[in-house]
Backbone atoms as SQL, in Angstrom:
CREATE TABLE atoms (id INTEGER PRIMARY KEY, chain TEXT, resi INTEGER, resn TEXT, atom TEXT, x REAL, y REAL, z REAL);
INSERT INTO atoms VALUES
  (1, 'A', 1, 'MET', 'N', 104.090, 99.254, 172.071),
  (2, 'A', 1, 'MET', 'CA', 103.784, 97.958, 171.476),
  (3, 'A', 1, 'MET', 'C', 105.091, 97.340, 170.992),
  (4, 'A', 2, 'THR', 'N', 105.276, 96.069, 171.288),
  (5, 'A', 2, 'THR', 'CA', 106.495, 95.389, 170.872),
  (6, 'A', 2, 'THR', 'C', 106.440, 95.083, 169.378),
  (7, 'A', 3, 'ILE', 'N', 107.577, 94.779, 168.836),
  (8, 'A', 3, 'ILE', 'CA', 107.666, 94.444, 167.414),
  (9, 'A', 3, 'ILE', 'C', 106.825, 93.205, 167.108),
  (10, 'A', 4, 'VAL', 'N', 106.904, 92.201, 167.980),
  (11, 'A', 4, 'VAL', 'CA', 106.155, 90.963, 167.759),
  (12, 'A', 4, 'VAL', 'C', 104.658, 91.237, 167.748),
  (13, 'A', 5, 'LYS', 'N', 104.180, 92.015, 168.695),
  (14, 'A', 5, 'LYS', 'CA', 102.748, 92.334, 168.735),
  (15, 'A', 5, 'LYS', 'C', 102.334, 93.141, 167.516),
  (16, 'A', 6, 'SER', 'N', 103.187, 94.055, 167.087),
  (17, 'A', 6, 'SER', 'CA', 102.895, 94.857, 165.909),
  (18, 'A', 6, 'SER', 'C', 102.793, 93.991, 164.659),
  (19, 'A', 7, 'LEU', 'N', 103.740, 93.063, 164.493),
  (20, 'A', 7, 'LEU', 'CA', 103.707, 92.155, 163.343),
  (21, 'A', 7, 'LEU', 'C', 102.489, 91.237, 163.391),
  (22, 'A', 8, 'ALA', 'N', 102.174, 90.753, 164.584),
  (23, 'A', 8, 'ALA', 'CA', 100.998, 89.893, 164.738),
  (24, 'A', 8, 'ALA', 'C', 99.733, 90.652, 164.356),
  (25, 'A', 9, 'LYS', 'N', 99.651, 91.898, 164.776),
  (26, 'A', 9, 'LYS', 'CA', 98.476, 92.712, 164.457),
  (27, 'A', 9, 'LYS', 'C', 98.345, 92.906, 162.953),
  (28, 'A', 10, 'LYS', 'N', 99.461, 93.141, 162.260),
  (29, 'A', 10, 'LYS', 'CA', 99.428, 93.300, 160.804),
  (30, 'A', 10, 'LYS', 'C', 98.941, 92.032, 160.112),
  (31, 'A', 11, 'LYS', 'N', 99.230, 90.868, 160.720),
  (32, 'A', 11, 'LYS', 'CA', 98.798, 89.578, 160.166),
  (33, 'A', 11, 'LYS', 'C', 97.385, 89.210, 160.611),
  (34, 'A', 12, 'GLY', 'N', 96.783, 90.061, 161.428),
  (35, 'A', 12, 'GLY', 'CA', 95.441, 89.763, 161.918),
  (36, 'A', 12, 'GLY', 'C', 95.431, 88.798, 163.083),
  (37, 'A', 13, 'LEU', 'N', 96.557, 88.666, 163.757),
  (38, 'A', 13, 'LEU', 'CA', 96.677, 87.751, 164.895),
  (39, 'A', 13, 'LEU', 'C', 96.760, 88.554, 166.182),
  (40, 'A', 14, 'THR', 'N', 96.530, 87.879, 167.273),
  (41, 'A', 14, 'THR', 'CA', 96.688, 88.511, 168.571),
  (42, 'A', 14, 'THR', 'C', 97.625, 87.670, 169.411),
  (43, 'A', 15, 'MET', 'N', 98.338, 88.293, 170.283),
  (44, 'A', 15, 'MET', 'CA', 99.273, 87.575, 171.141),
  (45, 'A', 15, 'MET', 'C', 98.649, 87.243, 172.493),
  (46, 'A', 16, 'GLU', 'N', 97.374, 87.538, 172.661),
  (47, 'A', 16, 'GLU', 'CA', 96.683, 87.240, 173.904),
  (48, 'A', 16, 'GLU', 'C', 96.437, 85.733, 173.995),
  (49, 'A', 17, 'PRO', 'N', 96.492, 85.164, 175.216),
  (50, 'A', 17, 'PRO', 'CA', 96.303, 83.718, 175.378),
  (51, 'A', 17, 'PRO', 'C', 94.968, 83.210, 174.838),
  (52, 'A', 18, 'ASP', 'N', 93.924, 84.010, 174.914),
  (53, 'A', 18, 'ASP', 'CA', 92.617, 83.565, 174.434),
  (54, 'A', 18, 'ASP', 'C', 92.321, 84.091, 173.026),
  (55, 'A', 19, 'GLY', 'N', 93.350, 84.475, 172.310),
  (56, 'A', 19, 'GLY', 'CA', 93.169, 85.053, 170.993),
  (57, 'A', 19, 'GLY', 'C', 92.808, 84.063, 169.910),
  (58, 'A', 20, 'GLY', 'N', 92.804, 82.788, 170.208),
  (59, 'A', 20, 'GLY', 'CA', 92.407, 81.799, 169.234),
  (60, 'A', 20, 'GLY', 'C', 93.527, 81.329, 168.325),
  (61, 'A', 21, 'PHE', 'N', 94.742, 81.763, 168.550),
  (62, 'A', 21, 'PHE', 'CA', 95.860, 81.318, 167.721),
  (63, 'A', 21, 'PHE', 'C', 96.319, 79.956, 168.211),
  (64, 'A', 22, 'ASN', 'N', 96.293, 78.992, 167.324),
  (65, 'A', 22, 'ASN', 'CA', 96.701, 77.636, 167.652),
  (66, 'A', 22, 'ASN', 'C', 98.020, 77.375, 166.952),
  (67, 'A', 23, 'TYR', 'N', 99.115, 77.400, 167.696),
  (68, 'A', 23, 'TYR', 'CA', 100.441, 77.247, 167.107),
  (69, 'A', 23, 'TYR', 'C', 100.595, 75.895, 166.427),
  (70, 'A', 24, 'GLN', 'N', 100.088, 74.844, 167.043),
  (71, 'A', 24, 'GLN', 'CA', 100.206, 73.503, 166.468),
  (72, 'A', 24, 'GLN', 'C', 99.506, 73.445, 165.110),
  (73, 'A', 25, 'GLU', 'N', 98.329, 74.026, 165.027),
  (74, 'A', 25, 'GLU', 'CA', 97.580, 74.053, 163.766),
  (75, 'A', 25, 'GLU', 'C', 98.323, 74.874, 162.711),
  (76, 'A', 26, 'TYR', 'N', 98.854, 76.017, 163.122),
  (77, 'A', 26, 'TYR', 'CA', 99.618, 76.870, 162.215),
  (78, 'A', 26, 'TYR', 'C', 100.834, 76.123, 161.679),
  (79, 'A', 27, 'LYS', 'N', 101.554, 75.439, 162.581),
  (80, 'A', 27, 'LYS', 'CA', 102.746, 74.694, 162.185),
  (81, 'A', 27, 'LYS', 'C', 102.385, 73.592, 161.185),
  (82, 'A', 28, 'GLU', 'N', 101.299, 72.886, 161.434),
  (83, 'A', 28, 'GLU', 'CA', 100.859, 71.824, 160.531),
  (84, 'A', 28, 'GLU', 'C', 100.512, 72.390, 159.151),
  (85, 'A', 29, 'GLU', 'N', 99.837, 73.529, 159.127),
  (86, 'A', 29, 'GLU', 'CA', 99.508, 74.174, 157.849),
  (87, 'A', 29, 'GLU', 'C', 100.765, 74.546, 157.074),
  (88, 'A', 30, 'GLN', 'N', 101.777, 75.022, 157.777),
  (89, 'A', 30, 'GLN', 'CA', 103.026, 75.401, 157.117),
  (90, 'A', 30, 'GLN', 'C', 103.745, 74.176, 156.552),
  (91, 'A', 31, 'TYR', 'N', 103.737, 73.074, 157.285),
  (92, 'A', 31, 'TYR', 'CA', 104.332, 71.832, 156.771),
  (93, 'A', 31, 'TYR', 'C', 103.576, 71.342, 155.538),
  (94, 'A', 32, 'GLU', 'N', 102.264, 71.461, 155.553),
  (95, 'A', 32, 'GLU', 'CA', 101.464, 71.043, 154.393),
  (96, 'A', 32, 'GLU', 'C', 101.785, 71.908, 153.174),
  (97, 'A', 33, 'ARG', 'N', 101.946, 73.209, 153.393),
  (98, 'A', 33, 'ARG', 'CA', 102.312, 74.109, 152.291),
  (99, 'A', 33, 'ARG', 'C', 103.673, 73.739, 151.723),
  (100, 'A', 34, 'LEU', 'N', 104.632, 73.453, 152.610),
  (101, 'A', 34, 'LEU', 'CA', 105.971, 73.060, 152.173),
  (102, 'A', 34, 'LEU', 'C', 105.913, 71.753, 151.389),
  (103, 'A', 35, 'ALA', 'N', 105.175, 70.780, 151.897),
  (104, 'A', 35, 'ALA', 'CA', 105.061, 69.485, 151.213),
  (105, 'A', 35, 'ALA', 'C', 104.430, 69.648, 149.834),
  (106, 'A', 36, 'ALA', 'N', 103.396, 70.465, 149.733),
  (107, 'A', 36, 'ALA', 'CA', 102.748, 70.685, 148.442),
  (108, 'A', 36, 'ALA', 'C', 103.719, 71.336, 147.456),
  (109, 'A', 37, 'HIS', 'N', 104.484, 72.292, 147.933),
  (110, 'A', 37, 'HIS', 'CA', 105.453, 72.967, 147.071),
  (111, 'A', 37, 'HIS', 'C', 106.524, 71.973, 146.595),
  (112, 'A', 38, 'LEU', 'N', 106.991, 71.131, 147.499),
  (113, 'A', 38, 'LEU', 'CA', 107.996, 70.141, 147.115),
  (114, 'A', 38, 'LEU', 'C', 107.434, 69.146, 146.112),
  (115, 'A', 39, 'ARG', 'N', 106.206, 68.675, 146.335),
  (116, 'A', 39, 'ARG', 'CA', 105.591, 67.740, 145.384),
  (117, 'A', 39, 'ARG', 'C', 105.463, 68.377, 144.006),
  (118, 'A', 40, 'ASP', 'N', 105.140, 69.661, 143.963),
  (119, 'A', 40, 'ASP', 'CA', 104.985, 70.355, 142.683),
  (120, 'A', 40, 'ASP', 'C', 106.327, 70.609, 142.007),
  (121, 'A', 41, 'SER', 'N', 107.381, 70.745, 142.798),
  (122, 'A', 41, 'SER', 'CA', 108.683, 71.144, 142.260),
  (123, 'A', 41, 'SER', 'C', 109.614, 69.985, 141.934),
  (124, 'A', 42, 'LEU', 'N', 109.355, 68.815, 142.504),
  (125, 'A', 42, 'LEU', 'CA', 110.255, 67.681, 142.328),
  (126, 'A', 42, 'LEU', 'C', 109.624, 66.615, 141.440),
  (127, 'A', 43, 'ASP', 'N', 110.455, 65.780, 140.869),
  (128, 'A', 43, 'ASP', 'CA', 109.983, 64.648, 140.076),
  (129, 'A', 43, 'ASP', 'C', 109.665, 63.525, 141.051),
  (130, 'A', 44, 'MET', 'N', 108.454, 63.576, 141.613),
  (131, 'A', 44, 'MET', 'CA', 108.073, 62.645, 142.659),
  (132, 'A', 44, 'MET', 'C', 108.036, 61.198, 142.167),
  (133, 'A', 45, 'GLU', 'N', 107.637, 60.969, 140.926),
  (134, 'A', 45, 'GLU', 'CA', 107.622, 59.603, 140.405),
  (135, 'A', 45, 'GLU', 'C', 109.024, 59.004, 140.451),
  (136, 'A', 46, 'ARG', 'N', 110.004, 59.782, 140.062),
  (137, 'A', 46, 'ARG', 'CA', 111.391, 59.292, 140.084),
  (138, 'A', 46, 'ARG', 'C', 111.859, 59.049, 141.513),
  (139, 'A', 47, 'ILE', 'N', 111.537, 59.952, 142.404),
  (140, 'A', 47, 'ILE', 'CA', 111.942, 59.791, 143.805),
  (141, 'A', 47, 'ILE', 'C', 111.316, 58.537, 144.403),
  (142, 'A', 48, 'TYR', 'N', 110.011, 58.336, 144.161),
  (143, 'A', 48, 'TYR', 'CA', 109.355, 57.134, 144.678),
  (144, 'A', 48, 'TYR', 'C', 109.953, 55.876, 144.053),
  (145, 'A', 49, 'GLY', 'N', 110.320, 55.959, 142.772),
  (146, 'A', 49, 'GLY', 'CA', 110.957, 54.825, 142.118),
  (147, 'A', 49, 'GLY', 'C', 112.287, 54.473, 142.752),
  (148, 'A', 50, 'ILE', 'N', 113.083, 55.486, 143.055),
  (149, 'A', 50, 'ILE', 'CA', 114.371, 55.269, 143.715),
  (150, 'A', 50, 'ILE', 'C', 114.161, 54.636, 145.083),
  (151, 'A', 51, 'MET', 'N', 113.077, 55.035, 145.757),
  (152, 'A', 51, 'MET', 'CA', 112.770, 54.495, 147.080),
  (153, 'A', 51, 'MET', 'C', 112.148, 53.106, 147.004),
  (154, 'A', 52, 'GLY', 'N', 111.792, 52.669, 145.791),
  (155, 'A', 52, 'GLY', 'CA', 111.190, 51.360, 145.624),
  (156, 'A', 52, 'GLY', 'C', 109.711, 51.335, 145.955),
  (157, 'A', 53, 'LEU', 'N', 109.064, 52.499, 145.880),
  (158, 'A', 53, 'LEU', 'CA', 107.633, 52.595, 146.174),
  (159, 'A', 53, 'LEU', 'C', 106.831, 52.666, 144.889),
  (160, 'A', 54, 'GLU', 'N', 105.589, 52.223, 144.940),
  (161, 'A', 54, 'GLU', 'CA', 104.695, 52.368, 143.799),
  (162, 'A', 54, 'GLU', 'C', 104.316, 53.836, 143.684),
  (163, 'A', 55, 'THR', 'N', 104.301, 54.355, 142.472),
  (164, 'A', 55, 'THR', 'CA', 104.037, 55.780, 142.300),
  (165, 'A', 55, 'THR', 'C', 102.569, 56.123, 142.169),
  (166, 'A', 56, 'SER', 'N', 101.738, 55.225, 141.714),
  (167, 'A', 56, 'SER', 'CA', 100.344, 55.562, 141.424),
  (168, 'A', 56, 'SER', 'C', 99.588, 56.055, 142.648),
  (169, 'A', 57, 'SER', 'N', 99.892, 55.553, 143.820),
  (170, 'A', 57, 'SER', 'CA', 99.151, 55.952, 145.011),
  (171, 'A', 57, 'SER', 'C', 99.743, 57.172, 145.699),
  (172, 'A', 58, 'HIS', 'N', 100.927, 57.617, 145.279),
  (173, 'A', 58, 'HIS', 'CA', 101.582, 58.705, 145.977),
  (174, 'A', 58, 'HIS', 'C', 101.663, 60.010, 145.201),
  (175, 'A', 59, 'VAL', 'N', 101.745, 59.954, 143.910),
  (176, 'A', 59, 'VAL', 'CA', 102.047, 61.135, 143.119),
  (177, 'A', 59, 'VAL', 'C', 101.002, 62.215, 143.276),
  (178, 'A', 60, 'SER', 'N', 99.732, 61.867, 143.300),
  (179, 'A', 60, 'SER', 'CA', 98.700, 62.896, 143.333),
  (180, 'A', 60, 'SER', 'C', 98.323, 63.332, 144.733),
  (181, 'A', 61, 'GLY', 'N', 98.857, 62.705, 145.747),
  (182, 'A', 61, 'GLY', 'CA', 98.438, 63.095, 147.086),
  (183, 'A', 61, 'GLY', 'C', 99.417, 62.705, 148.160),
  (184, 'A', 62, 'ARG', 'N', 98.887, 62.594, 149.347),
  (185, 'A', 62, 'ARG', 'CA', 99.698, 62.290, 150.509),
  (186, 'A', 62, 'ARG', 'C', 99.894, 60.790, 150.648),
  (187, 'A', 63, 'PHE', 'N', 100.849, 60.404, 151.480),
  (188, 'A', 63, 'PHE', 'CA', 101.116, 58.993, 151.765),
  (189, 'A', 63, 'PHE', 'C', 99.962, 58.387, 152.473);
């Protein structure tokens, strides 16, 4: 078993074409996690202010 297959198995994934793993969906989920972490870690109101955007519609959610 290759290292990649072994790691996938530990994560509950399969490397088979019909295994149901959707890379595009996985990638989108990872971007959403990153965006949420950044929103929580940064002063988004200040950033939106610098950009000249209204903050009320952006601070609590997505654009």
